[in-house]
Backbone as numpy.savetxt, mean C-alpha at the origin, in Angstrom:
# Nx Ny Nz CAx CAy CAz Cx Cy Cz
-11.94 4.92 10.41 -13.11 5.75 10.64 -13.76 6.17 9.35
-12.96 6.54 8.35 -13.51 6.97 7.06 -14.28 5.84 6.41
-13.75 4.62 6.50 -14.43 3.49 5.90 -15.78 3.24 6.55
-15.84 3.38 7.88 -17.10 3.19 8.59 -18.09 4.28 8.21
-17.63 5.54 8.11 -18.50 6.65 7.78 -19.07 6.52 6.37
-18.24 6.07 5.43 -18.69 6.01 4.04 -19.33 4.67 3.68
-19.13 3.65 4.51 -19.63 2.34 4.13 -20.60 1.70 5.10
-20.83 2.32 6.26 -21.73 1.75 7.24 -23.19 1.86 6.83
-24.04 1.07 7.45 -25.47 1.10 7.14 -26.09 2.43 7.55
-27.04 2.93 6.74 -27.76 4.18 7.02 -29.24 3.85 7.19
-29.81 4.26 8.31 -31.22 3.95 8.59 -32.13 5.17 8.50
-31.54 6.37 8.49 -32.38 7.57 8.41 -31.55 8.73 7.87
-31.98 9.31 6.76 -31.26 10.43 6.15 -32.23 11.23 5.28
-33.28 11.75 5.90 -34.35 12.42 5.15 -33.87 13.62 4.35
-32.97 14.41 4.93 -32.53 15.62 4.23 -31.30 15.37 3.33
-30.82 14.14 3.29 -29.73 13.72 2.41 -28.38 14.37 2.74
-28.28 15.00 3.90 -26.99 15.61 4.25 -25.92 14.55 4.43
-26.29 13.45 5.05 -25.32 12.37 5.24 -24.92 11.79 3.88
-25.89 11.61 3.01 -25.59 11.07 1.69 -24.62 11.96 0.94
-24.84 13.28 1.00 -23.94 14.21 0.32 -22.53 14.16 0.92
-22.46 14.07 2.24 -21.16 14.00 2.91 -20.44 12.71 2.55
-21.18 11.61 2.52 -20.57 10.33 2.17 -20.06 10.33 0.73
-20.81 10.97 -0.16 -20.37 11.06 -1.56 -19.09 11.87 -1.67
-19.04 12.98 -0.94 -17.85 13.84 -0.98 -16.62 13.14 -0.43
-16.82 12.27 0.55 -15.70 11.59 1.21 -15.56 10.13 0.78
-16.16 9.80 -0.36 -16.16 8.40 -0.80 -14.76 7.83 -0.90
-13.82 8.63 -1.39 -12.42 8.21 -1.41 -11.54 9.42 -1.63
-10.23 9.20 -1.55 -9.28 10.29 -1.72 -9.41 10.91 -3.11
-9.14 12.21 -3.25 -9.04 12.81 -4.59 -7.99 12.06 -5.41
-8.13 12.08 -6.73 -7.27 11.27 -7.60 -5.78 11.53 -7.38
-5.39 12.81 -7.28 -3.96 13.11 -7.12 -3.43 12.63 -5.77
-4.25 12.71 -4.74 -3.84 12.21 -3.43 -3.67 10.69 -3.49
-4.60 10.04 -4.16 -4.51 8.58 -4.30 -3.24 8.19 -5.05
-2.92 8.89 -6.14 -1.70 8.59 -6.89 -0.46 8.80 -6.03
-0.47 9.86 -5.25 0.66 10.13 -4.35 0.83 8.98 -3.35
-0.28 8.53 -2.78 -0.21 7.45 -1.81 0.24 6.13 -2.46
-0.20 5.89 -3.69 0.25 4.68 -4.40 1.75 4.74 -4.64
2.23 5.89 -5.10 3.67 6.05 -5.33 4.45 5.83 -4.04
3.96 6.39 -2.95 4.64 6.25 -1.66 4.58 4.81 -1.16
3.52 4.10 -1.49 3.43 2.70 -1.09 4.46 1.86 -1.85
4.67 2.18 -3.13 5.74 1.51 -3.87 7.11 1.86 -3.28
7.25 3.10 -2.80 8.51 3.49 -2.16 8.77 2.65 -0.93
7.74 2.39 -0.13 7.89 1.55 1.05 8.37 0.16 0.64
7.78 -0.40 -0.41 8.17 -1.71 -0.89 9.60 -1.69 -1.40
9.94 -0.63 -2.13 11.30 -0.51 -2.68 12.35 -0.51 -1.58
12.04 0.11 -0.46 13.02 0.24 0.62 13.38 -1.09 1.26
12.44 -2.05 1.31 12.66 -3.24 2.12 12.60 -4.55 1.36
12.21 -4.53 0.09 11.96 -5.81 -0.58 13.19 -6.72 -0.64
14.38 -6.14 -0.73 15.58 -6.98 -0.80 16.00 -7.53 0.56
15.47 -6.96 1.64 15.91 -7.35 2.98 15.45 -8.75 3.36
14.36 -9.23 2.74 13.91 -10.60 3.01 15.03 -11.58 2.66
15.65 -11.37 1.52 16.75 -12.23 1.10 18.05 -11.93 1.82
18.31 -10.66 2.05 19.57 -10.29 2.72 19.64 -10.89 4.11
18.55 -10.79 4.85 18.52 -11.36 6.20 18.63 -12.88 6.13
17.87 -13.48 5.22 17.89 -14.93 5.11 19.24 -15.47 4.71
19.93 -14.76 3.84 21.22 -15.21 3.34 22.29 -15.31 4.43
22.16 -14.48 5.45 23.14 -14.52 6.55 22.64 -15.35 7.73
21.57 -16.11 7.50 21.08 -17.01 8.53 20.10 -16.41 9.50
19.66 -15.18 9.25 18.70 -14.52 10.15 17.29 -14.80 9.65
16.81 -16.01 9.89 15.48 -16.40 9.41 14.38 -15.59 10.08
14.54 -15.33 11.38 13.53 -14.53 12.07 13.44 -13.13 11.48
14.59 -12.52 11.23 14.60 -11.19 10.64 13.96 -11.19 9.26
14.24 -12.23 8.48 13.64 -12.36 7.15 12.13 -12.47 7.25
11.64 -13.22 8.21 10.19 -13.38 8.39 9.54 -12.06 8.82
10.22 -11.33 9.69 9.66 -10.05 10.16 9.52 -9.06 9.00
10.57 -8.96 8.19 10.51 -8.06 7.04 9.43 -8.52 6.06
9.34 -9.83 5.85 8.32 -10.36 4.95 6.92 -10.01 5.44
6.73 -10.09 6.76 5.43 -9.72 7.33 5.10 -8.26 7.10
6.10 -7.41 7.23 5.90 -5.98 6.97 5.51 -5.75 5.51
6.16 -6.46 4.61 5.87 -6.31 3.19 4.49 -6.86 2.84
4.08 -7.92 3.50 2.72 -8.43 3.30 1.71 -7.35 3.64
1.93 -6.67 4.75 1.03 -5.59 5.14 1.05 -4.46 4.11
2.23 -4.13 3.59 2.32 -3.09 2.57 1.58 -3.49 1.29
1.68 -4.75 0.92 0.96 -5.24 -0.24 -0.55 -5.14 -0.02
-1.00 -5.52 1.15 -2.43 -5.45 1.46 -2.91 -4.01 1.43
-2.13 -3.10 1.96 -2.52 -1.69 1.94 -2.55 -1.15 0.51
-1.64 -1.61 -0.33 -1.69 -1.22 -1.74 -2.97 -1.75 -2.38
-3.39 -2.93 -1.99 -4.63 -3.47 -2.51 -5.81 -2.57 -2.22
-5.87 -2.04 -1.00 -6.95 -1.10 -0.66 -6.88 0.15 -1.53
-5.68 0.67 -1.76 -5.53 1.86 -2.60 -6.00 1.61 -4.03
-5.62 0.48 -4.58 -6.00 0.18 -5.96 -7.49 -0.09 -6.09
-8.10 -0.63 -5.05 -9.54 -0.91 -5.07 -10.38 0.28 -4.59
-9.72 1.39 -4.28 -10.42 2.58 -3.81 -11.26 2.29 -2.56
-10.63 1.65 -1.61 -11.28 1.35 -0.34 -10.39 1.84 0.80
-11.00 2.42 1.82 -10.23 2.83 2.99 -9.81 1.59 3.78
-8.56 1.57 4.19 -8.06 0.46 5.00 -8.41 0.70 6.46
-9.04 -0.28 7.12 -9.36 -0.12 8.54 -8.14 -0.39 9.42
-8.31 -0.17 10.72 -7.20 -0.44 11.63 -7.05 -1.95 11.84
-6.03 -2.33 12.60 -5.56 -3.72 12.61 -6.64 -4.75 12.93
-7.58 -4.42 13.79 -8.59 -5.39 14.22 -9.39 -5.95 13.05
-9.69 -5.10 12.06 -10.54 -5.51 10.94 -9.76 -5.55 9.62
-8.46 -5.35 9.69 -7.66 -5.21 8.47 -7.75 -6.44 7.57
-7.49 -7.61 8.14 -7.52 -8.83 7.35 -8.90 -9.17 6.82
-9.91 -8.97 7.66 -11.29 -9.26 7.24 -11.70 -8.38 6.08
-11.37 -7.08 6.17 -11.73 -6.15 5.10 -10.95 -6.45 3.83
-9.68 -6.81 3.99 -8.87 -7.14 2.82 -9.47 -8.33 2.07
-9.94 -9.32 2.82 -10.49 -10.51 2.21 -11.69 -10.25 1.33
-12.34 -9.10 1.49 -13.51 -8.75 0.69 -13.15 -7.99 -0.59
-11.88 -7.61 -0.72 -11.47 -6.90 -1.93 -11.38 -7.86 -3.11
-11.76 -7.42 -4.32 -11.60 -8.29 -5.49 -10.16 -8.78 -5.68
-9.18 -7.92 -5.38 -7.77 -8.31 -5.53 -7.36 -9.43 -4.60
-8.08 -9.60 -3.51 -7.70 -10.61 -2.52 -7.73 -12.01 -3.11
-8.57 -12.24 -4.11 -8.65 -13.57 -4.72 -7.30 -13.96 -5.31
-6.59 -12.98 -5.87 -5.27 -13.24 -6.44 -4.18 -13.18 -5.38
-4.28 -12.18 -4.50 -3.19 -11.91 -3.58 -3.15 -12.84 -2.36
-4.30 -13.21 -1.83 -4.32 -13.98 -0.58 -3.52 -15.27 -0.64
-3.65 -16.09 -1.70 -2.83 -17.32 -1.75 -1.33 -17.03 -1.77
-0.95 -15.96 -2.45 0.47 -15.59 -2.49 0.96 -15.14 -1.12
0.16 -14.36 -0.43 0.56 -13.87 0.89 0.60 -15.00 1.91
-0.30 -15.97 1.76 -0.24 -17.14 2.63 1.07 -17.90 2.40
1.50 -18.00 1.13 2.77 -18.65 0.83 3.93 -17.92 1.50
3.88 -16.60 1.46 4.94 -15.81 2.09 5.04 -16.14 3.57
3.92 -16.11 4.24 3.92 -16.26 5.70 4.20 -17.69 6.15
3.95 -18.66 5.28 4.16 -20.06 5.65 5.48 -20.62 5.12
6.17 -19.86 4.28 7.40 -20.36 3.65 8.48 -20.66 4.69
9.18 -21.75 4.48 10.26 -22.14 5.38 11.59 -21.51 4.98
11.72 -21.11 3.72 12.98 -20.55 3.26 12.80 -19.15 2.69
13.88 -18.36 2.76 13.77 -16.98 2.30 13.60 -16.88 0.79
14.10 -17.88 0.05 13.95 -17.84 -1.40 12.48 -17.93 -1.80
11.77 -18.89 -1.21 10.34 -19.05 -1.51 9.56 -17.82 -1.05
9.96 -17.29 0.10 9.32 -16.08 0.63 9.43 -14.94 -0.39
10.66 -14.73 -0.87 10.90 -13.64 -1.80 10.18 -13.81 -3.12
10.13 -15.05 -3.60 9.46 -15.31 -4.88 7.96 -15.08 -4.77
7.36 -15.49 -3.66 5.92 -15.27 -3.48 5.61 -13.78 -3.35
6.47 -13.05 -2.65 6.29 -11.59 -2.54 6.38 -10.95 -3.92
7.37 -11.36 -4.71 7.54 -10.78 -6.03 6.33 -11.04 -6.91
5.73 -12.22 -6.80 4.52 -12.52 -7.56 3.38 -11.59 -7.14
3.32 -11.28 -5.86 2.28 -10.36 -5.38 2.54 -8.95 -5.89
3.81 -8.51 -5.88 4.14 -7.19 -6.43 3.70 -7.10 -7.88
3.97 -8.15 -8.64 3.66 -8.15 -10.06 2.14 -8.07 -10.27
1.38 -8.76 -9.44 -0.08 -8.69 -9.55 -0.57 -7.27 -9.28
0.03 -6.60 -8.30 -0.34 -5.21 -8.01 0.01 -4.30 -9.18
1.21 -4.47 -9.72 1.65 -3.61 -10.82 0.76 -3.80 -12.05
0.42 -5.03 -12.36 -0.43 -5.28 -13.51 -1.82 -4.70 -13.31
-2.35 -4.79 -12.11 -3.65 -4.19 -11.85 -3.57 -2.68 -12.00
-2.52 -2.09 -11.47 -2.32 -0.65 -11.56 -2.28 -0.20 -13.02
-1.51 -0.89 -13.84 -1.39 -0.53 -15.24 -2.71 -0.74 -15.99
-3.44 -1.78 -15.61 -4.75 -2.02 -16.22 -5.72 -0.89 -15.93
-5.52 -0.23 -14.80 -6.36 0.91 -14.42 -5.85 2.22 -15.01
-4.80 2.15 -15.81 -4.29 3.36 -16.45 -3.36 4.19 -15.59
-2.79 3.58 -14.55 -1.88 4.29 -13.65 -0.45 3.84 -13.94
0.40 4.78 -14.29 1.80 4.43 -14.49 2.27 4.46 -15.92
1.40 4.92 -16.82 1.82 5.07 -18.21 2.27 3.77 -18.84
3.44 3.80 -19.47 3.93 2.64 -20.21 5.04 1.88 -19.48
5.19 2.14 -18.18 6.23 1.44 -17.45 5.98 -0.06 -17.50
7.04 -0.83 -17.63 6.91 -2.29 -17.67 7.40 -2.88 -16.36
6.52 -3.54 -15.62 6.96 -4.17 -14.37 7.86 -5.36 -14.68
9.00 -5.41 -14.01 9.99 -6.46 -14.27 10.38 -7.13 -12.95
10.29 -8.45 -12.94 10.74 -9.23 -11.79 12.13 -9.77 -12.11
13.05 -9.58 -11.18 14.41 -10.07 -11.42 15.24 -9.98 -10.17
16.52 -10.24 -10.32 17.43 -10.20 -9.17 17.73 -8.76 -8.78
18.15 -8.58 -7.55 18.42 -7.25 -7.00 19.89 -6.90 -7.23
20.16 -6.07 -8.24 21.53 -5.67 -8.56 22.48 -6.87 -8.56
22.10 -7.90 -9.29 22.91 -9.11 -9.48 23.02 -9.96 -8.20
22.29 -9.58 -7.19 22.25 -10.42 -5.99 21.04 -11.34 -6.09
21.07 -12.50 -5.44 20.02 -13.52 -5.64 18.73 -13.26 -4.86
18.23 -12.03 -4.91 17.01 -11.67 -4.22 15.96 -11.27 -5.26
14.83 -11.93 -5.27 13.80 -11.67 -6.27 13.01 -10.41 -5.90
13.07 -9.41 -6.78 12.42 -8.13 -6.51 11.74 -7.62 -7.78
11.02 -6.50 -7.64 10.39 -5.84 -8.77 11.03 -4.45 -8.92
10.95 -3.89 -10.11 11.52 -2.56 -10.35 10.61 -1.48 -9.75
10.55 -1.47 -8.44 9.65 -0.58 -7.70 9.97 0.89 -7.92
11.25 1.23 -8.07 11.62 2.64 -8.29 10.98 3.17 -9.58
10.94 2.34 -10.61 10.30 2.75 -11.87 8.81 2.98 -11.66
8.20 2.13 -10.85 6.76 2.27 -10.59 6.47 3.53 -9.77
7.37 3.86 -8.86 7.23 5.12 -8.10 7.20 6.30 -9.07
8.21 6.39 -9.90 8.33 7.53 -10.81 7.18 7.58 -11.81
6.79 6.44 -12.34 5.71 6.41 -13.32 4.39 6.83 -12.70
4.17 6.47 -11.44 2.93 6.86 -10.76 2.92 8.35 -10.47
4.04 8.88 -10.03 4.13 10.31 -9.74 3.87 11.16 -10.98
4.23 10.67 -12.15 4.04 11.43 -13.38 2.57 11.73 -13.66
1.68 10.92 -13.11 0.26 11.12 -13.35 -0.37 12.20 -12.49
0.36 12.71 -11.50 -0.17 13.73 -10.60 -0.18 15.08 -11.30
-1.30 15.78 -11.24 -1.43 17.07 -11.90 -1.25 18.25 -10.94
-1.71 18.10 -9.73 -1.63 19.20 -8.76 -0.17 19.50 -8.45
0.31 20.72 -8.72 1.73 21.03 -8.51 2.16 20.94 -7.05
1.25 21.23 -6.12 1.61 21.15 -4.70 1.84 19.71 -4.26
0.99 18.81 -4.75 1.15 17.39 -4.41 2.36 16.82 -5.13
2.56 17.26 -6.35 3.66 16.75 -7.17 5.02 17.03 -6.56
5.13 18.14 -5.82 6.42 18.52 -5.26 6.65 17.97 -3.85
5.69 17.24 -3.30 5.86 16.68 -1.97 6.94 15.60 -1.97
7.68 15.49 -0.88 8.64 14.38 -0.77 7.90 13.05 -0.78
8.52 12.03 -1.34 7.85 10.73 -1.48 7.96 9.98 -0.15
7.21 10.48 0.80 7.21 9.91 2.15 5.87 9.25 2.46
4.79 9.92 2.08 3.47 9.34 2.27 2.60 10.13 3.21
1.35 9.76 3.26 0.41 10.33 4.21 0.72 9.76 5.60
0.13 10.34 6.61 0.47 9.95 7.98 0.18 8.47 8.23
-0.89 7.93 7.65 -1.20 6.52 7.89 -0.20 5.59 7.21
0.65 6.13 6.33 1.72 5.33 5.73 3.02 5.44 6.54
3.02 6.36 7.48 4.20 6.58 8.32 4.01 5.98 9.70
2.78 6.05 10.21 2.48 5.54 11.55 1.12 4.85 11.55
1.03 3.75 12.31 -0.26 3.09 12.45 -0.77 3.21 13.89
-0.21 4.14 14.64 -0.62 4.32 16.03 -2.00 4.97 16.08
-2.98 4.27 16.62 -4.37 4.74 16.59 -4.56 6.10 17.24
-3.99 6.38 18.42 -4.18 7.71 19.01 -3.67 8.85 18.13
-2.65 8.56 17.33 -2.12 9.57 16.41 -3.10 9.81 15.26
-3.58 8.73 14.66 -4.44 8.84 13.49 -5.83 9.37 13.82
-6.26 9.22 15.08 -7.59 9.67 15.46 -7.60 11.08 16.03
-6.46 11.75 16.04 -6.36 13.12 16.54 -6.15 14.06 15.35
-7.22 14.67 14.83 -7.10 15.48 13.61 -6.07 16.60 13.70
-6.12 17.37 14.78 -5.19 18.49 14.89 -3.76 18.00 15.07
-3.58 16.95 15.87 -2.25 16.39 16.06 -1.72 15.77 14.79
-2.59 15.09 14.05 -2.18 14.50 12.78 -1.72 15.56 11.80
-2.45 16.66 11.76 -2.11 17.74 10.83 -0.75 18.34 11.19
-0.50 18.53 12.47 0.79 19.09 12.88 1.92 18.13 12.54
1.71 16.85 12.75 2.75 15.87 12.50 3.08 15.77 11.01
2.06 15.71 10.16 2.32 15.56 8.73 2.90 16.86 8.16
2.51 18.01 8.70 3.09 19.28 8.25 4.58 19.31 8.56
4.93 18.87 9.77 6.34 18.83 10.14 7.11 17.82 9.30
6.48 16.69 9.02 7.14 15.62 8.26 7.40 16.04 6.82
6.42 16.68 6.20 6.54 17.04 4.79 7.17 18.41 4.57
7.27 19.18 5.68 7.79 20.55 5.54 9.27 20.61 5.32
C-alpha cells in the first residue's frame, strides 16, 4: 500500500497536500531502515546453512524450500537497499525486476531456483549475499566490516558472515529506542499475511507484543 501511495500516478493535487504527504512517506526513516536491514541479515543468518544441511542428508525438497525462502529474503533486502517499498506477493517479482540491483541478483536467483544440487544452490545464494553486502558497504552502511564467503563452521555449506553484517549495521543506528529493540524485525519481516499487514491497529498491537 505504501508503494502505491508514494509511487502511483497523480492526476490532480492543486493544494499539494498529497505531494507533501508522499514526500513525508517516501521511505522509512534512516534508523528504521538500518534496523530492518540488520533484521533481514538476521533472517538470512538463521537459515543460510539449512540449504546444505537438508541437501546433505538427502532431503532435496527441504533444501529447495529453504532456498526459496532465502531467495525471497534476498529480494526483500534488495528493496531495502534501493529504498523501495516491497509490494505483496502478486506484484513482488515484477517490482523486484525494476530495481537496479535486479540486474545483478536475478541471474543468481534463477540459478538458485533451477539448481539440481544443493551445492550449486548454496554457492549461487552466497554470491547473491555478497552482492547485497557489497552494495550495502558502497552505500556507507556497515562501517568497515568485510563480507566473507566461506564454509559454515568447517562444514561444507557456503555461507556469508551474516552475524558480522547484523552487528555492523546496528552500529549505525542513532536512535536509542530503536537501537535497543530485539533483532526481530518489523511486522512485515515476521508475517506476510495480508489481513494482518492491512490492519493498522492490529498490526500495532502485534508488533508491540512481539518487541515488548
